[in-house]
Backbone bond lengths (Angstrom), bond angles and torsions (degrees), N, CA, C in turn:
res aa  C-N    CA-C-N  psi(-1)  N-CA   C-N-CA  omega(-1)  CA-C   N-CA-C  phi
1 M - - - 1.475 - - 1.511 108.14 -
2 S 1.331 115.20 136.32 1.467 118.50 179.02 1.503 110.42 -76.02
3 R 1.322 111.77 168.66 1.456 117.18 -179.18 1.516 111.70 -71.68
4 F 1.314 116.53 -8.27 1.484 118.82 177.93 1.523 111.65 -91.60
5 G 1.298 116.90 3.80 1.471 119.56 177.96 1.522 111.56 84.25
6 S 1.310 115.97 -160.94 1.476 121.27 -176.38 1.516 113.06 -107.21
7 R 1.314 115.81 31.24 1.471 117.93 179.42 1.535 111.03 -64.36
8 T 1.368 115.90 143.44 1.474 121.78 177.83 1.525 109.72 -89.23
9 R 1.353 115.91 127.48 1.463 119.29 -179.90 1.534 110.38 -80.79
10 V 1.315 116.83 132.99 1.470 122.31 179.77 1.516 108.80 -110.89
11 S 1.344 117.30 124.19 1.462 121.03 177.92 1.521 109.67 -98.88
12 T 1.327 117.50 144.53 1.469 123.62 179.57 1.519 109.08 -111.48
13 Y 1.372 117.01 129.47 1.475 122.28 -179.60 1.529 109.44 -114.71
14 T 1.327 115.31 143.54 1.470 121.52 173.49 1.517 107.33 -109.04
15 S 1.321 118.31 117.19 1.467 121.78 -176.58 1.524 110.79 -112.64
16 A 1.335 115.15 157.13 1.469 119.98 175.30 1.518 109.93 -68.79
17 W 1.392 114.56 157.11 1.472 118.87 177.48 1.516 109.79 -67.54
18 M 1.301 115.14 136.52 1.457 120.53 178.32 1.528 109.23 -114.38
19 P 1.384 117.91 134.81 1.467 119.79 -178.85 1.518 111.03 -66.53
20 T 1.298 115.37 147.97 1.460 120.63 179.10 1.526 111.95 -92.73
21 G 1.363 117.41 -8.34 1.459 120.53 176.68 1.504 114.07 97.78
22 D 1.326 118.41 -5.27 1.455 119.23 -178.91 1.522 112.62 -117.01
23 E 1.363 116.70 16.33 1.459 118.89 177.62 1.532 110.00 -75.91
24 T 1.325 118.62 147.64 1.457 123.72 179.19 1.518 109.64 -90.23
25 P 1.366 119.43 126.37 1.464 120.40 176.59 1.524 110.76 -58.25
26 Q 1.309 116.24 145.91 1.453 120.97 -176.83 1.526 110.59 -100.57
27 S 1.345 116.19 139.55 1.457 121.11 175.74 1.520 110.32 -68.05
28 L 1.332 114.87 146.57 1.460 121.52 177.62 1.524 109.34 -117.66
29 P 1.325 117.92 146.38 1.461 119.86 176.15 1.524 110.81 -73.78
30 M 1.321 115.82 148.04 1.462 121.55 177.12 1.523 108.81 -152.33
31 T 1.330 115.17 161.72 1.459 121.95 179.64 1.520 108.73 -118.27
32 V 1.330 116.45 132.76 1.464 121.56 -177.18 1.526 109.33 -125.14
33 D 1.347 115.79 121.28 1.463 121.65 168.21 1.518 109.01 -84.25
34 Y 1.328 116.61 156.73 1.461 119.17 -175.68 1.520 112.15 -147.22
35 L 1.314 114.10 153.93 1.461 124.45 163.22 1.523 105.85 -127.05
36 V 1.320 117.27 119.94 1.464 122.35 -179.44 1.530 107.42 -123.06
37 V 1.340 115.63 111.29 1.464 122.02 -178.84 1.524 108.70 -116.52
38 A 1.322 116.74 127.30 1.464 121.73 179.09 1.528 110.98 -83.09
39 G 1.331 115.96 170.03 1.457 120.95 176.28 1.518 111.98 -69.68
40 G 1.334 116.32 144.04 1.459 121.39 178.04 1.514 112.30 -77.24
41 G 1.331 116.43 155.18 1.460 121.66 178.75 1.521 112.16 -80.36
42 G 1.324 115.95 154.59 1.458 121.20 178.27 1.522 112.18 -76.40
43 G 1.336 115.89 147.43 1.460 120.71 175.98 1.518 111.60 -76.09
44 G 1.329 116.59 151.23 1.458 121.42 175.94 1.516 111.42 -75.00
45 S 1.328 116.23 169.56 1.468 120.42 -178.15 1.521 111.20 -115.73
46 Y 1.354 114.94 163.36 1.464 124.30 178.21 1.525 110.99 48.62
47 M 1.334 114.65 79.35 1.472 124.03 -171.09 1.521 109.69 65.83
48 G 1.337 115.02 42.91 1.457 120.98 -175.31 1.522 113.48 -82.09
49 G 1.316 114.47 149.01 1.454 120.80 174.17 1.518 111.40 -75.20
50 G 1.319 116.03 157.62 1.455 120.74 177.53 1.515 111.73 -72.15
51 G 1.332 116.53 145.73 1.462 120.88 176.97 1.516 111.39 -72.45
52 G 1.317 115.57 147.58 1.460 120.44 177.21 1.518 111.69 -77.92
53 A 1.314 117.02 146.94 1.459 121.34 177.43 1.525 110.62 -69.15
54 G 1.323 115.11 156.83 1.454 119.25 173.15 1.526 111.57 -65.41
55 G 1.315 116.00 148.79 1.454 120.21 176.57 1.519 111.01 -60.24
56 L 1.330 116.80 146.57 1.466 122.14 -176.76 1.519 109.39 -128.85
57 R 1.348 115.55 126.62 1.458 122.28 175.32 1.528 108.31 -128.02
58 S 1.333 116.36 131.27 1.463 120.36 -172.73 1.524 110.96 -148.67
59 T 1.341 114.76 149.14 1.463 121.37 175.73 1.526 112.18 -104.86
60 V 1.328 117.84 -0.32 1.461 121.99 -174.73 1.528 109.90 -124.45
61 T 1.308 117.29 130.01 1.464 126.83 175.73 1.524 112.90 72.03
62 S 1.322 117.78 -64.68 1.464 121.55 -178.66 1.516 108.72 -163.65
63 T 1.342 114.88 163.32 1.460 120.59 -179.82 1.516 109.50 -129.33
64 G 1.324 117.76 178.60 1.450 121.65 -172.89 1.514 114.00 -83.84
65 G 1.341 114.66 162.74 1.453 121.65 173.67 1.513 114.95 70.10
66 G 1.337 117.80 14.34 1.453 120.57 -179.04 1.511 113.74 71.12
67 G 1.339 118.00 15.24 1.460 121.46 -177.50 1.518 112.67 -82.41
68 S 1.330 115.16 174.36 1.462 121.32 176.06 1.525 109.37 -71.36
69 L 1.323 115.16 147.48 1.460 120.82 178.98 1.520 110.11 -56.08
70 E 1.328 116.56 136.69 1.460 120.78 -177.80 1.527 111.01 -75.89
71 S 1.331 116.45 164.30 1.467 122.59 -178.41 1.515 110.14 -95.86
72 A 1.349 115.88 140.98 1.464 120.83 176.12 1.524 110.02 -61.78
73 L 1.342 116.35 155.21 1.454 121.45 -179.90 1.529 110.58 -92.51
74 S 1.317 116.06 137.72 1.464 122.61 173.28 1.527 107.76 -92.86
75 L 1.336 116.43 111.97 1.456 122.31 -173.89 1.524 110.36 -122.36
76 L 1.334 115.81 -177.14 1.461 122.70 178.75 1.515 109.68 -127.67
77 T 1.325 116.58 144.99 1.451 120.06 170.66 1.526 109.87 -68.31
78 L 1.321 115.24 167.25 1.475 122.85 176.99 1.523 112.41 58.40
79 T 1.330 116.23 29.03 1.468 122.81 -178.28 1.518 108.37 -133.94
80 N 1.330 117.44 136.30 1.459 121.37 179.25 1.522 111.41 -81.73
81 Y 1.339 114.89 137.01 1.463 121.95 174.92 1.526 108.41 -128.80
82 S 1.328 116.44 135.83 1.458 121.23 -173.79 1.530 111.32 -77.34
83 V 1.334 115.49 144.95 1.456 123.50 174.68 1.523 108.18 -137.87
84 S 1.328 116.17 137.28 1.458 121.68 173.15 1.521 107.88 -142.90
85 V 1.326 116.47 131.53 1.465 121.89 179.40 1.518 108.31 -104.75
86 G 1.331 116.72 121.14 1.455 121.42 -175.25 1.516 113.34 -74.01
87 A 1.331 115.78 136.88 1.465 121.92 174.57 1.524 109.76 -78.55
88 G 1.333 116.02 155.32 1.457 120.26 173.54 1.515 110.94 -72.88
89 G 1.329 116.52 151.82 1.457 121.59 179.07 1.521 111.96 -76.79
90 A 1.324 115.68 156.27 1.463 121.52 177.48 1.521 110.41 -70.96
91 G 1.350 115.81 147.62 1.460 120.70 175.12 1.512 112.17 -77.54
92 G 1.352 116.22 164.82 1.453 122.12 -178.83 1.516 112.87 -67.50
93 P 1.366 117.85 163.40 1.459 124.42 17.00 1.524 115.22 -80.08
94 S 1.331 118.85 -19.48 1.472 120.38 178.80 1.526 108.55 -101.37
95 S 1.314 115.86 60.55 1.464 120.94 -174.88 1.528 110.81 -71.06
96 T 1.326 115.10 153.33 1.470 121.68 179.74 1.519 110.35 -133.03
97 N 1.323 114.51 154.79 1.452 119.74 173.34 1.528 110.53 -64.43
98 G 1.322 116.79 154.53 1.450 120.44 170.14 1.523 110.57 -67.74
99 S 1.327 116.48 162.26 1.464 121.84 179.23 1.527 111.12 -90.69
100 N 1.325 115.30 152.54 1.459 121.07 -179.65 1.530 111.32 -67.76
101 S 1.325 116.26 152.28 1.460 122.82 168.16 1.525 108.79 -113.82
102 V 1.346 116.15 146.01 1.464 121.51 -172.79 1.525 110.33 -136.46
103 F 1.318 116.24 138.82 1.462 122.56 163.04 1.521 108.35 -136.31
104 S 1.314 116.96 115.41 1.466 122.55 179.69 1.528 109.53 53.20
105 T 1.330 118.53 -116.55 1.460 122.29 -178.14 1.524 113.24 -90.70
106 I 1.320 117.47 2.72 1.468 122.32 -174.72 1.520 109.74 -101.51
107 T 1.341 116.56 124.81 1.467 121.63 176.80 1.523 109.34 -125.63
108 S 1.330 115.87 128.04 1.460 122.13 171.61 1.521 108.15 -105.80
109 T 1.337 116.25 138.95 1.457 123.23 -170.30 1.527 111.51 -91.39
110 G 1.339 116.55 136.02 1.457 121.27 179.23 1.521 112.65 -60.20
111 G 1.330 115.87 148.51 1.462 121.82 -178.64 1.518 113.02 -67.84
112 G 1.337 116.41 152.50 1.457 122.12 179.29 1.517 112.28 -80.93
113 T 1.326 116.11 161.29 1.464 121.84 -178.93 1.525 111.11 -85.11
114 G 1.349 114.04 149.67 1.450 119.01 168.63 1.516 110.43 -74.92
115 G 1.333 116.56 145.03 1.460 120.07 179.12 1.511 111.99 -71.79
116 N 1.341 116.33 142.63 1.458 120.12 169.47 1.529 108.86 -71.81
117 N 1.317 116.68 -179.43 1.459 121.40 178.16 1.532 110.91 -45.94
118 E 1.330 115.54 122.27 1.468 124.61 179.85 1.533 113.14 70.46
119 G 1.321 118.49 2.35 1.458 119.94 -176.62 1.519 112.86 -98.18
120 N 1.322 115.35 149.96 1.460 121.27 175.59 1.524 110.56 -77.09
121 G 1.328 116.40 151.92 1.449 120.71 170.13 1.519 110.58 -72.98
122 T 1.326 117.57 158.23 1.460 121.05 179.51 1.527 110.57 -101.90
123 A 1.328 114.63 159.55 1.465 121.35 179.23 1.524 110.00 -75.43
124 G 1.321 116.13 156.20 1.455 121.81 177.10 1.510 110.37 -174.55
125 G 1.345 116.75 -162.79 1.459 119.20 173.80 1.505 110.08 -52.74
126 S 1.332 115.89 -48.37 1.464 124.21 161.39 1.521 106.57 -123.45
127 G 1.328 117.05 146.21 1.458 120.68 -174.24 1.511 113.35 -82.25
128 G 1.345 116.12 150.19 1.458 121.36 175.82 1.514 111.82 -77.46
129 G 1.342 116.73 154.60 1.459 121.71 178.74 1.512 112.07 -78.32
130 G 1.336 116.52 151.48 1.455 121.50 175.93 1.518 111.63 -72.21
131 G 1.335 116.67 145.63 1.461 121.17 -179.41 1.520 112.84 -73.07
132 G 1.339 115.79 161.29 1.459 120.03 171.71 1.523 109.49 -63.10
133 D 1.331 116.82 143.48 1.464 119.77 -168.96 1.521 111.12 -119.18
134 Y 1.331 116.03 130.94 1.461 120.75 175.88 1.519 112.30 -73.70
135 S 1.310 117.10 -46.48 1.463 118.17 -164.49 1.519 114.98 -138.30
136 H 1.315 118.89 -16.89 1.455 119.41 -170.30 1.526 114.00 -93.87
137 G 1.314 116.72 2.85 1.456 119.24 173.49 1.515 113.69 92.05
138 T 1.324 117.71 -61.51 1.461 121.36 -175.76 1.518 109.91 -143.85
139 A 1.332 116.01 132.40 1.467 121.75 170.34 1.524 106.93 -106.30
140 I 1.310 116.96 127.16 1.457 122.50 -166.99 1.534 111.44 -84.70
141 G 1.329 115.77 138.20 1.456 120.68 173.22 1.522 111.46 -75.05
142 G 1.341 116.89 149.32 1.460 121.80 -179.16 1.521 112.39 -77.02
143 N 1.309 116.35 157.06 1.464 122.22 179.83 1.525 111.33 -79.55
144 G 1.332 115.52 149.63 1.454 121.30 170.12 1.511 110.99 -88.64
145 T 1.332 116.06 179.75 1.464 123.16 179.07 1.519 109.21 -104.79
146 A 1.325 116.45 133.59 1.463 120.86 -178.23 1.522 111.32 -53.11
147 N 1.327 116.03 134.91 1.465 124.34 177.72 1.528 113.51 64.12
148 Q 1.346 116.26 19.48 1.468 120.52 175.73 1.520 112.83 -132.63
149 G 1.342 117.72 -39.03 1.453 120.31 -177.03 1.512 111.91 -172.65
150 F 1.333 115.26 176.23 1.460 122.55 -172.59 1.531 111.23 -112.36
151 S 1.315 115.32 173.07 1.462 122.03 -175.40 1.524 111.83 -79.88
152 G 1.355 114.49 160.62 1.456 120.70 173.55 1.515 111.19 -83.75
153 G 1.353 115.49 159.69 1.459 120.91 179.50 1.522 111.93 -84.64
154 N 1.320 116.27 158.12 1.465 122.27 179.86 1.526 111.26 -78.57
155 G 1.344 115.84 145.03 1.454 121.68 169.75 1.519 110.49 -90.99
156 Q 1.346 116.96 161.67 1.457 121.08 -174.57 1.526 111.94 -132.28
157 S 1.349 115.55 162.52 1.459 122.45 171.06 1.521 107.93 -109.94
158 L 1.332 115.59 104.28 1.467 120.46 -177.88 1.526 109.66 -128.64
159 D 1.325 115.30 71.50 1.442 122.39 177.67 1.525 110.51 53.37
160 T 1.327 118.50 -120.45 1.460 120.44 -175.45 1.528 113.37 -80.28
161 Y 1.336 119.07 -6.74 1.467 121.02 -177.49 1.535 111.15 -78.38
162 R 1.320 114.63 -56.29 1.465 122.03 -177.79 1.523 112.50 45.57
163 P 1.318 116.71 58.15 1.465 120.76 -175.70 1.529 111.33 -81.80
164 A 1.326 115.35 148.10 1.463 122.84 179.74 1.531 110.44 -101.65
165 G 1.327 115.48 161.43 1.459 121.33 179.89 1.521 112.46 -84.42
166 G 1.318 115.57 157.19 1.461 121.25 176.72 1.519 111.34 -82.14
167 G 1.322 115.95 150.99 1.453 120.69 175.82 1.521 111.95 -73.80
168 G 1.317 116.20 150.12 1.458 120.46 178.71 1.515 111.81 -71.23
169 G 1.324 116.02 153.95 1.452 122.24 176.13 1.519 110.77 -117.47
170 A 1.324 116.04 171.48 1.460 119.94 178.45 1.521 112.30 -67.12
171 G 1.350 116.41 -22.94 1.455 120.14 -177.94 1.504 115.41 -108.15
172 G 1.331 119.47 -5.52 1.458 120.56 -178.90 1.508 111.90 -174.04
173 S 1.334 116.60 160.07 1.459 122.16 -178.84 1.518 111.29 -72.82
174 G 1.338 115.64 151.92 1.448 119.86 170.70 1.524 110.09 -68.33
175 A 1.321 116.25 146.58 1.464 120.25 -178.18 1.523 110.50 -77.30
176 A 1.332 115.19 140.99 1.461 120.59 173.50 1.522 109.34 -72.53
177 A 1.331 115.92 150.34 1.458 121.00 177.82 1.523 110.11 -71.48
178 N 1.330 115.44 147.61 1.466 121.41 168.67 1.530 106.34 -130.47
179 T 1.313 119.92 -119.05 1.462 118.49 171.25 1.523 110.96 -78.29
180 N 1.314 117.03 -14.45 1.462 123.57 173.90 1.521 109.12 -115.58
181 A 1.326 115.88 160.31 1.463 119.72 173.88 1.536 109.73 -69.07
182 G 1.330 115.26 156.75 1.453 120.46 -177.55 1.527 112.64 -78.70
183 N 1.325 115.54 142.13 1.459 120.70 174.34 1.526 110.57 -76.51
184 G 1.322 115.91 154.20 1.450 120.14 175.24 1.525 111.77 -70.23
185 G 1.315 116.72 150.13 1.452 121.70 178.94 1.526 111.82 -68.71
186 A 1.313 115.72 151.74 1.465 121.44 -177.97 1.516 111.34 -68.53
187 G 1.340 114.83 152.51 1.454 121.10 173.46 1.517 111.57 -87.60
188 V 1.322 115.57 -165.97 1.467 123.34 -178.12 1.524 108.62 -124.10
189 S 1.331 116.42 136.56 1.460 121.89 177.60 1.524 110.49 -96.97
190 T 1.329 115.88 138.70 1.461 121.32 175.61 1.520 108.87 -140.99
191 S 1.336 116.51 149.65 1.462 121.76 -178.55 1.525 111.82 -107.52
192 I 1.325 117.92 29.28 1.463 120.74 -177.66 1.528 112.04 -61.38
193 T 1.330 118.07 -27.40 1.457 120.89 179.15 1.520 112.84 -82.58
194 G 1.327 117.49 -6.12 1.460 121.97 -174.96 1.507 112.70 105.15
195 S 1.326 117.96 -14.42 1.459 122.79 172.57 1.524 107.88 -138.10
196 S 1.314 116.16 157.91 1.469 120.52 -174.35 1.526 110.89 -77.92
197 V 1.334 115.35 126.76 1.464 122.68 177.89 1.529 107.56 -133.50
198 T 1.334 116.42 140.57 1.460 121.44 -178.17 1.530 110.15 -102.73
199 Y 1.335 115.45 135.66 1.456 123.10 -176.29 1.532 109.67 -128.19
200 A 1.344 115.23 159.32 1.468 123.82 165.07 1.520 114.29 63.22
201 G 1.343 115.71 56.53 1.458 121.12 170.35 1.522 111.03 -90.74
202 G 1.330 116.70 149.52 1.457 121.68 -179.76 1.514 113.02 -80.08
203 G 1.345 116.45 155.87 1.456 121.63 177.65 1.520 111.63 -78.86
204 G 1.329 116.32 148.34 1.455 121.48 178.82 1.520 112.22 -78.68
205 G 1.334 116.10 148.63 1.459 121.17 176.32 1.521 112.06 -78.66
206 S 1.330 115.71 162.07 1.465 122.09 -179.17 1.534 109.41 -110.41
207 L 1.329 115.06 179.57 1.465 119.79 173.51 1.523 109.50 -155.82
208 L 1.335 115.18 170.35 1.458 119.94 -171.15 1.519 111.94 -71.54
209 S 1.333 117.06 -53.89 1.467 117.93 -175.44 1.522 111.46 -153.43
210 L 1.324 117.31 -67.69 1.462 120.65 -175.75 1.518 111.03 -73.73
211 G 1.331 115.12 159.52 1.465 119.50 -179.53 1.514 111.38 83.05
212 S 1.341 115.13 -168.13 1.465 121.25 -175.74 1.515 110.78 -118.05
213 A 1.331 115.55 140.30 1.461 120.70 173.08 1.521 109.35 -71.72
214 G 1.346 115.88 158.53 1.457 121.04 -177.55 1.528 112.07 -79.64
215 S 1.311 115.70 144.18 1.463 120.31 175.42 1.525 109.52 -83.00
216 G 1.335 115.79 155.77 1.455 120.33 174.95 1.513 111.05 -73.60
217 G 1.322 116.39 147.62 1.450 120.99 178.34 1.518 111.75 -70.80
218 S 1.332 117.53 151.10 1.459 121.73 177.07 1.519 109.27 -56.35
219 G 1.325 116.13 138.72 1.451 119.65 -176.74 1.498 113.25 100.71
220 G 1.336 117.52 29.62 1.454 120.48 170.45 1.498 117.53 95.23
221 G 1.341 119.66 10.06 1.459 120.25 176.45 1.517 111.25 -71.92
222 G 1.351 116.81 139.39 1.461 121.28 178.89 1.518 111.69 -83.40
223 A 1.324 116.71 147.65 1.463 121.38 179.12 1.520 111.14 -76.00
224 G 1.344 115.89 148.79 1.454 120.99 174.44 1.517 111.51 -76.03
225 G 1.333 116.24 159.52 1.455 121.55 -179.45 1.516 112.02 -97.60
226 Q 1.327 116.22 150.14 1.461 122.28 171.00 1.518 106.53 -118.15
227 Y 1.297 116.32 100.81 1.469 122.44 -170.79 1.526 109.89 54.99
228 G 1.313 115.27 44.54 1.457 121.98 179.24 1.515 109.23 -168.02
229 A 1.325 116.07 170.67 1.464 121.25 -177.07 1.520 111.62 -69.73
230 G 1.315 115.45 152.64 1.453 121.04 173.38 1.523 111.17 -75.91
231 T 1.320 116.31 153.62 1.461 122.37 179.47 1.523 109.69 -84.98
232 A 1.323 116.83 142.02 1.465 120.92 178.25 1.521 111.12 -70.16
233 G 1.331 115.96 151.19 1.454 121.18 171.54 1.524 110.50 -68.67
234 T 1.319 116.69 158.74 1.458 121.53 -174.62 1.525 111.64 -77.16
235 T 1.326 115.55 134.25 1.464 122.57 178.06 1.527 111.11 -58.35
236 N 1.337 115.99 135.30 1.464 124.13 178.00 1.516 114.11 63.35
237 R 1.332 116.48 19.58 1.468 121.35 170.97 1.523 111.30 -117.88
238 G 1.327 117.99 -13.93 1.453 120.47 178.79 1.509 114.65 73.05
239 G 1.355 117.93 23.20 1.456 120.78 -178.90 1.519 112.64 -75.94
240 G 1.338 116.44 149.62 1.454 121.26 175.48 1.516 111.39 -76.28
241 G 1.337 116.63 150.89 1.457 121.51 176.77 1.519 111.63 -77.80
242 G 1.336 116.63 148.06 1.460 121.10 177.64 1.514 112.27 -74.99
243 G 1.319 116.30 148.80 1.458 120.42 178.14 1.514 112.05 -72.14
244 G 1.358 116.30 147.64 1.460 121.78 176.95 1.516 110.70 -84.15
245 G 1.352 117.37 141.32 1.457 122.41 -175.36 1.515 113.43 -84.58
246 G 1.334 115.77 -151.37 1.460 121.85 -175.46 1.515 112.27 -67.72
247 G 1.338 115.11 171.20 1.452 121.11 177.22 1.505 113.96 73.29
248 G 1.305 118.23 24.85 1.456 121.15 178.66 1.514 113.75 74.37
249 S 1.334 117.79 20.23 1.464 121.27 -176.66 1.523 111.33 -63.82
250 L 1.329 116.37 144.92 1.456 122.32 -175.84 1.524 111.80 -82.73
251 G 1.309 114.71 149.44 1.453 120.25 173.24 1.521 111.58 -76.67
252 G 1.329 116.20 153.97 1.455 120.64 178.23 1.518 111.65 -79.22
253 A 1.333 116.31 149.40 1.466 121.29 176.83 1.529 110.45 -71.80
254 G 1.312 115.61 152.92 1.451 120.18 174.36 1.521 111.37 -74.68
255 G 1.328 116.14 154.23 1.455 120.78 176.91 1.519 111.69 -81.64
256 S 1.326 117.24 146.11 1.457 121.12 178.14 1.529 110.82 -67.18
257 G 1.331 115.19 160.86 1.451 121.11 -179.99 1.516 112.31 -88.94
258 V 1.329 115.76 -165.04 1.461 121.93 -179.29 1.526 108.44 -160.17
259 V 1.337 116.17 152.98 1.463 122.36 172.36 1.529 107.26 -126.21
260 I 1.328 116.73 122.52 1.467 122.05 179.02 1.522 108.01 -121.71
261 L 1.332 116.26 130.04 1.464 122.85 -175.79 1.526 109.23 -120.89
262 R 1.339 117.03 136.13 1.459 122.69 179.24 1.522 109.50 -123.32
263 Y 1.349 116.50 135.50 1.458 120.93 -174.21 1.525 108.56 -155.41
264 A 1.329 116.21 165.52 1.462 120.96 -177.86 1.524 110.67 -59.79
265 D 1.342 115.93 144.89 1.465 119.46 -174.81 1.531 114.00 -75.43
266 T 1.320 117.10 2.73 1.474 120.53 172.74 1.517 112.17 -79.85
267 F 1.334 117.09 -9.19 1.466 121.81 -178.81 1.527 110.35 -109.50
268 T 1.327 115.82 156.22 1.463 122.72 176.89 1.522 108.38 -129.86
269 I 1.317 116.14 132.87 1.461 120.97 -176.94 1.528 110.67 -89.78
270 T 1.321 116.17 149.28 1.454 123.72 166.16 1.526 107.17 -112.37
271 I 1.327 115.91 119.43 1.468 122.10 179.09 1.523 106.85 -96.49
272 G 1.319 116.33 113.76 1.452 121.90 -168.81 1.517 114.98 -76.87
273 A 1.323 114.64 175.00 1.468 122.65 178.29 1.528 110.31 -57.55
274 G 1.329 115.46 142.00 1.453 121.33 179.97 1.510 114.14 93.66
275 L 1.339 117.24 -9.48 1.455 121.93 -179.71 1.520 110.27 -115.29
276 T 1.330 115.94 147.44 1.458 122.25 172.57 1.520 108.16 -115.75
277 G 1.325 116.56 123.33 1.451 119.31 -178.57 1.512 111.81 -172.21
278 T 1.333 116.09 172.63 1.452 122.74 -179.19 1.524 109.55 -138.90
279 E 1.339 115.02 154.93 1.456 121.89 173.48 1.521 108.74 -109.97
280 S 1.332 116.62 133.92 1.457 120.64 -179.91 1.520 111.07 -79.25
281 A 1.332 115.81 165.07 1.457 120.74 168.14 1.523 109.24 -68.73
282 A 1.333 116.20 159.49 1.457 121.05 178.10 1.528 110.27 -62.99
283 S 1.337 115.99 138.92 1.458 121.71 178.16 1.518 108.84 -157.26
284 G 1.328 116.06 124.92 1.454 119.99 177.97 1.507 113.74 64.89
285 G 1.332 117.66 25.57 1.458 121.57 -179.52 1.508 114.94 88.19
286 Y 1.349 117.09 2.17 1.465 121.34 -177.05 1.525 111.32 -127.49
287 K 1.336 115.17 158.19 1.454 124.12 157.91 1.525 107.43 -114.53
288 R 1.334 115.56 158.00 1.464 121.23 177.21 1.516 109.48 -131.12
289 A 1.310 116.07 136.28 1.457 121.54 172.74 1.520 107.97 -109.84
290 T 1.332 116.74 127.19 1.457 122.60 178.25 1.525 108.01 -112.65
291 I 1.329 115.82 116.66 1.466 121.96 -176.31 1.521 107.78 -110.77
292 T 1.324 116.05 119.52 1.454 120.99 -167.61 1.527 115.21 -106.00
293 S 1.333 118.15 -14.16 1.464 118.80 178.02 1.526 109.93 -165.73
294 G 1.348 114.40 161.39 1.453 121.38 171.87 1.503 114.73 95.43
295 S 1.341 114.13 -177.10 1.456 123.68 176.98 1.522 108.54 -138.03
296 G 1.306 117.04 139.57 1.453 122.11 -179.48 1.512 111.28 171.86
297 N 1.313 117.28 -154.74 1.461 122.13 -177.98 1.516 111.66 -123.08
298 V 1.331 114.62 153.19 1.457 121.50 170.16 1.528 108.10 -124.37
299 S 1.340 115.73 156.64 1.463 121.64 174.80 1.507 107.83 -150.96
300 W 1.336 115.76 166.31 1.458 121.06 -179.57 1.537 110.66 -128.20
301 A 1.303 114.95 154.41 1.454 121.95 172.37 1.522 109.20 -138.43
């Protein structure tokens, strides 16, 4: 036995805090770039004007309507944000505007319809082209939406030609008819996916017989028909449908829109019920989520 007796030595330890399992995860701030393209409008029928492209709003490379580039959104993880991908509008004779696309607070407006014979195009994200006209001189193209897209071109009455105007695109106006039908307006290119892709071209106008039908605008616009049906806009590009030519030909349907989101590769998205989409592998410090249809919510962790 030592001279200190038989006392028991007690050691004191300092340990790190250990979770008890009932703590609530905390939201983190994050920045999300976006491309939101609405559905394109349907082309008109029987010398129909081209459908207008869906409105386009983007924070990367360029945006629609000749506007200033949009600002990325400051969001939080563990929080739901709404997404809706707009469908393309029906082609003529009962043509409809494209449907809006939405991400959080950002809404892009569906494209306008091309006018049927003698009819004006309607307003939209980009405006529809005016129809070929028998007797009234000029059928007016519809207006686009500021910072989303441009107006459609006018249709004309030129004896046996009766050419229709092209639908507006996100990057330029639809061409007015002359002896030929008007071409669809150009779309807008963006590199949000990591490579340059063009979206939201306007549909080409049609005509009765002589001359040339209008071509679709770059970015998924459908071509107009010459004594035949108009071509549909491209799926997930938001292109306008081409106008239908002579003989009661139908206008092409508008192409559906798309929502593409870019964010730091430290985050992972959850694409909720009702939406169809995929998340890319990390590249260049980013991941990208491409949502191609539906309505629902997304969140990140």
